Jmol script that loads the backbone (N, CA, C; Angstrom):
load data "model"
ATOM      1  N   UNK A   1      37.170  36.803  50.764  1.00  0.00           N
ATOM      2  CA  UNK A   1      36.353  36.464  49.934  1.00  0.00           C
ATOM      3  C   UNK A   1      37.267  36.616  48.494  1.00  0.00           C
ATOM      4  N   UNK A   2      36.347  35.734  47.570  1.00  0.00           N
ATOM      5  CA  UNK A   2      36.765  35.862  46.273  1.00  0.00           C
ATOM      6  C   UNK A   2      35.449  35.698  45.333  1.00  0.00           C
ATOM      7  N   UNK A   3      36.118  36.427  44.056  1.00  0.00           N
ATOM      8  CA  UNK A   3      34.894  36.392  43.194  1.00  0.00           C
ATOM      9  C   UNK A   3      35.130  35.928  42.061  1.00  0.00           C
ATOM     10  N   UNK A   4      33.747  35.352  41.255  1.00  0.00           N
ATOM     11  CA  UNK A   4      33.629  34.216  40.227  1.00  0.00           C
ATOM     12  C   UNK A   4      32.291  34.523  39.682  1.00  0.00           C
ATOM     13  N   UNK A   5      31.597  33.603  39.594  1.00  0.00           N
ATOM     14  CA  UNK A   5      30.106  33.699  38.829  1.00  0.00           C
ATOM     15  C   UNK A   5      29.750  34.397  40.391  1.00  0.00           C
ATOM     16  N   UNK A   6      30.090  34.074  41.411  1.00  0.00           N
ATOM     17  CA  UNK A   6      29.364  34.323  42.721  1.00  0.00           C
ATOM     18  C   UNK A   6      30.516  34.529  43.674  1.00  0.00           C
ATOM     19  N   UNK A   7      29.993  35.605  44.467  1.00  0.00           N
ATOM     20  CA  UNK A   7      31.369  35.942  45.616  1.00  0.00           C
ATOM     21  C   UNK A   7      31.622  34.534  46.368  1.00  0.00           C
ATOM     22  N   UNK A   8      32.719  34.264  46.746  1.00  0.00           N
ATOM     23  CA  UNK A   8      32.596  33.125  47.765  1.00  0.00           C
ATOM     24  C   UNK A   8      33.298  33.111  48.818  1.00  0.00           C
ATOM     25  N   UNK A   9      33.175  33.144  50.179  1.00  0.00           N
ATOM     26  CA  UNK A   9      33.184  32.998  51.536  1.00  0.00           C
ATOM     27  C   UNK A   9      34.330  32.120  51.758  1.00  0.00           C
ATOM     28  N   UNK A  10      35.599  32.526  52.265  1.00  0.00           N
ATOM     29  CA  UNK A  10      36.556  31.242  52.512  1.00  0.00           C
ATOM     30  C   UNK A  10      37.044  31.588  53.676  1.00  0.00           C
ATOM     31  N   UNK A  11      37.439  30.407  54.261  1.00  0.00           N
ATOM     32  CA  UNK A  11      38.157  30.686  55.421  1.00  0.00           C
ATOM     33  C   UNK A  11      39.505  30.932  55.763  1.00  0.00           C
ATOM     34  N   UNK A  12      40.129  31.391  56.317  1.00  0.00           N
ATOM     35  CA  UNK A  12      41.395  32.074  56.484  1.00  0.00           C
ATOM     36  C   UNK A  12      42.386  31.026  56.162  1.00  0.00           C
ATOM     37  N   UNK A  13      42.374  30.044  57.246  1.00  0.00           N
ATOM     38  CA  UNK A  13      42.997  28.986  57.535  1.00  0.00           C
ATOM     39  C   UNK A  13      42.756  28.216  56.370  1.00  0.00           C
ATOM     40  N   UNK A  14      43.430  27.530  55.560  1.00  0.00           N
ATOM     41  CA  UNK A  14      42.946  26.617  54.687  1.00  0.00           C
ATOM     42  C   UNK A  14      42.424  26.851  53.409  1.00  0.00           C
ATOM     43  N   UNK A  15      41.877  27.684  53.127  1.00  0.00           N
ATOM     44  CA  UNK A  15      40.954  28.556  52.232  1.00  0.00           C
ATOM     45  C   UNK A  15      40.022  27.795  51.632  1.00  0.00           C
ATOM     46  N   UNK A  16      39.324  27.068  52.562  1.00  0.00           N
ATOM     47  CA  UNK A  16      38.201  26.097  52.251  1.00  0.00           C
ATOM     48  C   UNK A  16      37.178  27.073  51.907  1.00  0.00           C
ATOM     49  N   UNK A  17      36.216  26.791  51.214  1.00  0.00           N
ATOM     50  CA  UNK A  17      34.896  27.589  50.881  1.00  0.00           C
ATOM     51  C   UNK A  17      33.627  27.477  51.409  1.00  0.00           C
ATOM     52  N   UNK A  18      33.210  28.085  52.498  1.00  0.00           N
ATOM     53  CA  UNK A  18      32.476  27.689  53.617  1.00  0.00           C
ATOM     54  C   UNK A  18      30.625  28.444  52.401  1.00  0.00           C
ATOM     55  N   UNK A  19      30.831  29.496  51.655  1.00  0.00           N
ATOM     56  CA  UNK A  19      29.584  29.829  51.055  1.00  0.00           C
ATOM     57  C   UNK A  19      29.568  30.739  50.144  1.00  0.00           C
ATOM     58  N   UNK A  20      28.555  30.702  49.158  1.00  0.00           N
ATOM     59  CA  UNK A  20      28.816  31.631  48.001  1.00  0.00           C
ATOM     60  C   UNK A  20      27.695  32.615  48.205  1.00  0.00           C
ATOM     61  N   UNK A  21      27.434  33.819  47.363  1.00  0.00           N
ATOM     62  CA  UNK A  21      26.505  34.741  47.632  1.00  0.00           C
ATOM     63  C   UNK A  21      26.093  35.316  46.511  1.00  0.00           C
ATOM     64  N   UNK A  22      24.756  34.818  45.889  1.00  0.00           N
ATOM     65  CA  UNK A  22      24.166  34.899  44.383  1.00  0.00           C
ATOM     66  C   UNK A  22      23.613  36.535  45.062  1.00  0.00           C
ATOM     67  N   UNK A  23      24.221  37.615  44.707  1.00  0.00           N
ATOM     68  CA  UNK A  23      23.757  39.180  44.942  1.00  0.00           C
ATOM     69  C   UNK A  23      23.505  40.134  43.463  1.00  0.00           C
ATOM     70  N   UNK A  24      23.091  39.326  42.331  1.00  0.00           N
ATOM     71  CA  UNK A  24      22.798  40.181  41.621  1.00  0.00           C
ATOM     72  C   UNK A  24      21.512  40.240  40.871  1.00  0.00           C
ATOM     73  N   UNK A  25      20.290  40.045  41.708  1.00  0.00           N
ATOM     74  CA  UNK A  25      19.021  40.410  41.460  1.00  0.00           C
ATOM     75  C   UNK A  25      18.512  41.320  42.732  1.00  0.00           C
ATOM     76  N   UNK A  26      16.971  41.281  42.837  1.00  0.00           N
ATOM     77  CA  UNK A  26      16.512  42.403  43.913  1.00  0.00           C
ATOM     78  C   UNK A  26      16.918  41.555  45.554  1.00  0.00           C
ATOM     79  N   UNK A  27      17.110  40.287  45.564  1.00  0.00           N
ATOM     80  CA  UNK A  27      17.426  40.034  46.790  1.00  0.00           C
ATOM     81  C   UNK A  27      18.817  38.982  46.868  1.00  0.00           C
ATOM     82  N   UNK A  28      19.116  38.398  47.855  1.00  0.00           N
ATOM     83  CA  UNK A  28      20.244  37.966  47.880  1.00  0.00           C
ATOM     84  C   UNK A  28      20.393  36.293  48.323  1.00  0.00           C
ATOM     85  N   UNK A  29      21.020  35.615  47.808  1.00  0.00           N
ATOM     86  CA  UNK A  29      20.821  34.008  48.340  1.00  0.00           C
ATOM     87  C   UNK A  29      22.188  33.483  48.961  1.00  0.00           C
ATOM     88  N   UNK A  30      22.214  33.111  50.078  1.00  0.00           N
ATOM     89  CA  UNK A  30      23.613  32.597  50.232  1.00  0.00           C
ATOM     90  C   UNK A  30      23.418  30.695  50.695  1.00  0.00           C
ATOM     91  N   UNK A  31      24.407  30.092  49.797  1.00  0.00           N
ATOM     92  CA  UNK A  31      24.585  28.839  49.632  1.00  0.00           C
ATOM     93  C   UNK A  31      25.845  28.557  50.649  1.00  0.00           C
ATOM     94  N   UNK A  32      25.275  27.622  51.446  1.00  0.00           N
ATOM     95  CA  UNK A  32      26.233  26.954  52.317  1.00  0.00           C
ATOM     96  C   UNK A  32      26.882  25.778  51.968  1.00  0.00           C
ATOM     97  N   UNK A  33      28.317  25.569  52.634  1.00  0.00           N
ATOM     98  CA  UNK A  33      28.738  24.395  52.169  1.00  0.00           C
ATOM     99  C   UNK A  33      28.041  23.582  53.124  1.00  0.00           C
ATOM    100  N   UNK A  34      27.732  22.211  52.547  1.00  0.00           N
ATOM    101  CA  UNK A  34      27.141  21.002  53.607  1.00  0.00           C
ATOM    102  C   UNK A  34      27.957  20.375  54.398  1.00  0.00           C
ATOM    103  N   UNK A  35      27.617  20.770  55.597  1.00  0.00           N
ATOM    104  CA  UNK A  35      28.396  20.231  56.573  1.00  0.00           C
ATOM    105  C   UNK A  35      29.036  21.010  57.294  1.00  0.00           C
ATOM    106  N   UNK A  36      29.251  22.158  56.937  1.00  0.00           N
ATOM    107  CA  UNK A  36      29.866  23.353  57.603  1.00  0.00           C
ATOM    108  C   UNK A  36      29.039  23.564  58.728  1.00  0.00           C
ATOM    109  N   UNK A  37      29.482  23.229  60.043  1.00  0.00           N
ATOM    110  CA  UNK A  37      29.637  23.441  61.476  1.00  0.00           C
ATOM    111  C   UNK A  37      29.015  24.690  61.638  1.00  0.00           C
ATOM    112  N   UNK A  38      29.492  25.890  61.614  1.00  0.00           N
ATOM    113  CA  UNK A  38      29.239  27.063  61.901  1.00  0.00           C
ATOM    114  C   UNK A  38      28.444  28.105  60.778  1.00  0.00           C
ATOM    115  N   UNK A  39      27.807  27.282  59.999  1.00  0.00           N
ATOM    116  CA  UNK A  39      26.619  27.639  58.739  1.00  0.00           C
ATOM    117  C   UNK A  39      25.738  28.729  59.406  1.00  0.00           C
ATOM    118  N   UNK A  40      24.990  28.148  60.538  1.00  0.00           N
ATOM    119  CA  UNK A  40      24.134  28.740  61.437  1.00  0.00           C
ATOM    120  C   UNK A  40      24.443  30.380  61.858  1.00  0.00           C
ATOM    121  N   UNK A  41      25.619  30.131  62.310  1.00  0.00           N
ATOM    122  CA  UNK A  41      26.456  31.555  63.067  1.00  0.00           C
ATOM    123  C   UNK A  41      26.575  32.633  62.108  1.00  0.00           C
ATOM    124  N   UNK A  42      27.215  32.017  61.149  1.00  0.00           N
ATOM    125  CA  UNK A  42      27.960  32.773  60.041  1.00  0.00           C
ATOM    126  C   UNK A  42      26.195  33.445  59.125  1.00  0.00           C
ATOM    127  N   UNK A  43      25.560  32.768  59.164  1.00  0.00           N
ATOM    128  CA  UNK A  43      23.947  33.146  58.381  1.00  0.00           C
ATOM    129  C   UNK A  43      23.529  34.343  59.377  1.00  0.00           C
ATOM    130  N   UNK A  44      23.584  33.660  60.544  1.00  0.00           N
ATOM    131  CA  UNK A  44      22.768  35.016  61.481  1.00  0.00           C
ATOM    132  C   UNK A  44      23.870  36.565  61.541  1.00  0.00           C
ATOM    133  N   UNK A  45      25.003  36.244  61.635  1.00  0.00           N
ATOM    134  CA  UNK A  45      25.887  37.185  61.705  1.00  0.00           C
ATOM    135  C   UNK A  45      25.844  38.233  60.087  1.00  0.00           C
ATOM    136  N   UNK A  46      25.818  37.349  59.008  1.00  0.00           N
ATOM    137  CA  UNK A  46      25.876  37.878  57.530  1.00  0.00           C
ATOM    138  C   UNK A  46      24.209  39.039  57.989  1.00  0.00           C
ATOM    139  N   UNK A  47      23.247  38.274  57.983  1.00  0.00           N
ATOM    140  CA  UNK A  47      21.830  38.877  58.413  1.00  0.00           C
ATOM    141  C   UNK A  47      21.998  39.917  59.260  1.00  0.00           C
ATOM    142  N   UNK A  48      22.604  40.272  60.515  1.00  0.00           N
ATOM    143  CA  UNK A  48      22.840  41.280  61.166  1.00  0.00           C
ATOM    144  C   UNK A  48      23.619  42.348  60.917  1.00  0.00           C
ATOM    145  N   UNK A  49      24.933  42.006  59.923  1.00  0.00           N
ATOM    146  CA  UNK A  49      25.491  43.358  59.629  1.00  0.00           C
ATOM    147  C   UNK A  49      24.822  43.754  58.120  1.00  0.00           C
ATOM    148  N   UNK A  50      24.000  43.133  57.397  1.00  0.00           N
ATOM    149  CA  UNK A  50      23.776  43.475  56.207  1.00  0.00           C
ATOM    150  C   UNK A  50      21.971  44.216  56.576  1.00  0.00           C
ATOM    151  N   UNK A  51      21.751  44.112  57.986  1.00  0.00           N
ATOM    152  CA  UNK A  51      20.477  44.817  57.576  1.00  0.00           C
ATOM    153  C   UNK A  51      20.731  45.896  58.191  1.00  0.00           C
ATOM    154  N   UNK A  52      20.188  46.979  57.551  1.00  0.00           N
ATOM    155  CA  UNK A  52      20.164  48.551  57.262  1.00  0.00           C
ATOM    156  C   UNK A  52      20.499  48.954  58.803  1.00  0.00           C
ATOM    157  N   UNK A  53      19.237  48.490  60.052  1.00  0.00           N
ATOM    158  CA  UNK A  53      19.577  49.396  61.040  1.00  0.00           C
ATOM    159  C   UNK A  53      20.059  48.371  62.388  1.00  0.00           C
ATOM    160  N   UNK A  54      20.789  47.285  61.586  1.00  0.00           N
ATOM    161  CA  UNK A  54      21.725  46.682  62.372  1.00  0.00           C
ATOM    162  C   UNK A  54      20.838  45.457  63.443  1.00  0.00           C
ATOM    163  N   UNK A  55      19.648  45.322  63.198  1.00  0.00           N
ATOM    164  CA  UNK A  55      18.606  44.379  63.980  1.00  0.00           C
ATOM    165  C   UNK A  55      18.546  43.313  63.853  1.00  0.00           C
ATOM    166  N   UNK A  56      18.642  42.252  64.850  1.00  0.00           N
ATOM    167  CA  UNK A  56      18.519  40.897  64.501  1.00  0.00           C
ATOM    168  C   UNK A  56      17.893  40.381  63.247  1.00  0.00           C
ATOM    169  N   UNK A  57      17.822  39.897  62.732  1.00  0.00           N
ATOM    170  CA  UNK A  57      16.403  39.330  61.397  1.00  0.00           C
ATOM    171  C   UNK A  57      16.518  37.901  60.932  1.00  0.00           C
ATOM    172  N   UNK A  58      16.681  37.209  62.271  1.00  0.00           N
ATOM    173  CA  UNK A  58      17.052  35.354  62.049  1.00  0.00           C
ATOM    174  C   UNK A  58      15.648  34.951  62.093  1.00  0.00           C
TER     175      UNK A  58
END
end "model"
wireframe off; spacefill off
backbone 0.3
color backbone group
């Protein structure tokens, strides 16, 4: 993860940015890189990880 105006999620190999997270309001928004093939999986895993009781919220 790299911080700037938005936290940026990057791949370990090659460092390509795959998402940016806007998290300074009462809700968060995730901006995915167009064409990132694992975008849906990443969003589902983020939602599951960040949900207070760990329940799947997709």
